[in-house]
TIVEX-576982 format. One record per residue (C-alpha): residue number from 1; residue in one letter; chain; y, z, x. Coordinates in steps of 0.25 Angstrom, whole numbers, padded with zeros to 4 digits. Layout:
BEGIN
@seq = NUM type = a mol = A c2 = Y c3 = Z c1 = X
...
//
This chain:
BEGIN
@seq = 1 type = x mol = A c2 = -0005 c3 = -0025 c1 = 0011
@seq = 2 type = x mol = A c2 = -0012 c3 = -0030 c1 = -0001
@seq = 3 type = x mol = A c2 = -0027 c3 = -0026 c1 = 0001
@seq = 4 type = x mol = A c2 = -0032 c3 = -0037 c1 = -0009
@seq = 5 type = x mol = A c2 = -0025 c3 = -0048 c1 = -0001
@seq = 6 type = x mol = A c2 = -0028 c3 = -0043 c1 = 0013
@seq = 7 type = x mol = A c2 = -0043 c3 = -0038 c1 = 0011
@seq = 8 type = x mol = A c2 = -0049 c3 = -0040 c1 = -0002
@seq = 9 type = x mol = A c2 = -0046 c3 = -0054 c1 = -0006
@seq = 10 type = x mol = A c2 = -0049 c3 = -0060 c1 = 0007
@seq = 11 type = x mol = A c2 = -0063 c3 = -0054 c1 = 0006
@seq = 12 type = x mol = A c2 = -0066 c3 = -0058 c1 = -0008
@seq = 13 type = x mol = A c2 = -0061 c3 = -0073 c1 = -0006
@seq = 14 type = x mol = A c2 = -0066 c3 = -0075 c1 = 0009
@seq = 15 type = x mol = A c2 = -0077 c3 = -0084 c1 = 0005
@seq = 16 type = x mol = A c2 = -0087 c3 = -0074 c1 = 0003
@seq = 17 type = x mol = A c2 = -0093 c3 = -0082 c1 = -0008
@seq = 18 type = x mol = A c2 = -0098 c3 = -0069 c1 = -0014
@seq = 19 type = x mol = A c2 = -0101 c3 = -0067 c1 = -0028
@seq = 20 type = x mol = A c2 = -0089 c3 = -0062 c1 = -0036
@seq = 21 type = x mol = A c2 = -0097 c3 = -0051 c1 = -0043
@seq = 22 type = x mol = A c2 = -0103 c3 = -0046 c1 = -0030
@seq = 23 type = x mol = A c2 = -0088 c3 = -0045 c1 = -0024
@seq = 24 type = x mol = A c2 = -0084 c3 = -0038 c1 = -0037
@seq = 25 type = x mol = A c2 = -0095 c3 = -0028 c1 = -0035
@seq = 26 type = x mol = A c2 = -0092 c3 = -0026 c1 = -0020
@seq = 27 type = x mol = A c2 = -0077 c3 = -0024 c1 = -0024
@seq = 28 type = x mol = A c2 = -0081 c3 = -0013 c1 = -0034
@seq = 29 type = x mol = A c2 = -0090 c3 = -0006 c1 = -0023
@seq = 30 type = x mol = A c2 = -0079 c3 = -0006 c1 = -0013
@seq = 31 type = x mol = A c2 = -0069 c3 = -0001 c1 = -0023
@seq = 32 type = x mol = A c2 = -0079 c3 = 0010 c1 = -0027
@seq = 33 type = x mol = A c2 = -0081 c3 = 0014 c1 = -0012
@seq = 34 type = x mol = A c2 = -0066 c3 = 0014 c1 = -0011
@seq = 35 type = x mol = A c2 = -0065 c3 = 0024 c1 = -0022
@seq = 36 type = x mol = A c2 = -0076 c3 = 0033 c1 = -0017
@seq = 37 type = x mol = A c2 = -0070 c3 = 0033 c1 = -0003
@seq = 38 type = x mol = A c2 = -0055 c3 = 0033 c1 = -0006
@seq = 39 type = x mol = A c2 = -0053 c3 = 0046 c1 = 0003
@seq = 40 type = x mol = A c2 = -0057 c3 = 0039 c1 = 0016
@seq = 41 type = x mol = A c2 = -0046 c3 = 0033 c1 = 0025
@seq = 42 type = x mol = A c2 = -0050 c3 = 0018 c1 = 0024
@seq = 43 type = x mol = A c2 = -0052 c3 = 0018 c1 = 0009
@seq = 44 type = x mol = A c2 = -0039 c3 = 0026 c1 = 0007
@seq = 45 type = x mol = A c2 = -0032 c3 = 0014 c1 = 0014
@seq = 46 type = x mol = A c2 = -0039 c3 = 0004 c1 = 0005
@seq = 47 type = x mol = A c2 = -0036 c3 = 0012 c1 = -0007
@seq = 48 type = x mol = A c2 = -0022 c3 = 0013 c1 = -0004
@seq = 49 type = x mol = A c2 = -0021 c3 = -0002 c1 = -0002
@seq = 50 type = x mol = A c2 = -0028 c3 = -0005 c1 = -0015
@seq = 51 type = x mol = A c2 = -0018 c3 = 0005 c1 = -0022
@seq = 52 type = x mol = A c2 = -0006 c3 = -0001 c1 = -0016
@seq = 53 type = x mol = A c2 = -0011 c3 = -0015 c1 = -0020
@seq = 54 type = x mol = A c2 = -0017 c3 = -0013 c1 = -0034
@seq = 55 type = x mol = A c2 = -0012 c3 = 0001 c1 = -0038
@seq = 56 type = x mol = A c2 = -0002 c3 = 0001 c1 = -0049
@seq = 57 type = x mol = A c2 = 0007 c3 = 0012 c1 = -0052
@seq = 58 type = x mol = A c2 = 0019 c3 = 0011 c1 = -0061
@seq = 59 type = x mol = A c2 = 0026 c3 = 0022 c1 = -0070
@seq = 60 type = x mol = A c2 = 0022 c3 = 0014 c1 = -0083
@seq = 61 type = x mol = A c2 = 0007 c3 = 0016 c1 = -0080
@seq = 62 type = x mol = A c2 = 0008 c3 = 0031 c1 = -0078
@seq = 63 type = x mol = A c2 = 0000 c3 = 0039 c1 = -0088
@seq = 64 type = x mol = A c2 = -0001 c3 = 0054 c1 = -0092
@seq = 65 type = x mol = A c2 = -0014 c3 = 0058 c1 = -0098
@seq = 66 type = x mol = A c2 = -0018 c3 = 0070 c1 = -0106
@seq = 67 type = x mol = A c2 = -0004 c3 = 0076 c1 = -0106
//
């Protein structure tokens, strides 16, 4: 399931007629909340969905720092 298409996009484009800057600030607040509460069960699921949808892992992107 793509969390953006299933949940986020319908909310953003549902006809809220909200100010884009307000939506941007609220999005940042929600992401901050998810970061602060990432160890709780509901946010763990959301975090997993976001990582599956938008997390990129590839061997060419791996780095070794300081040794």
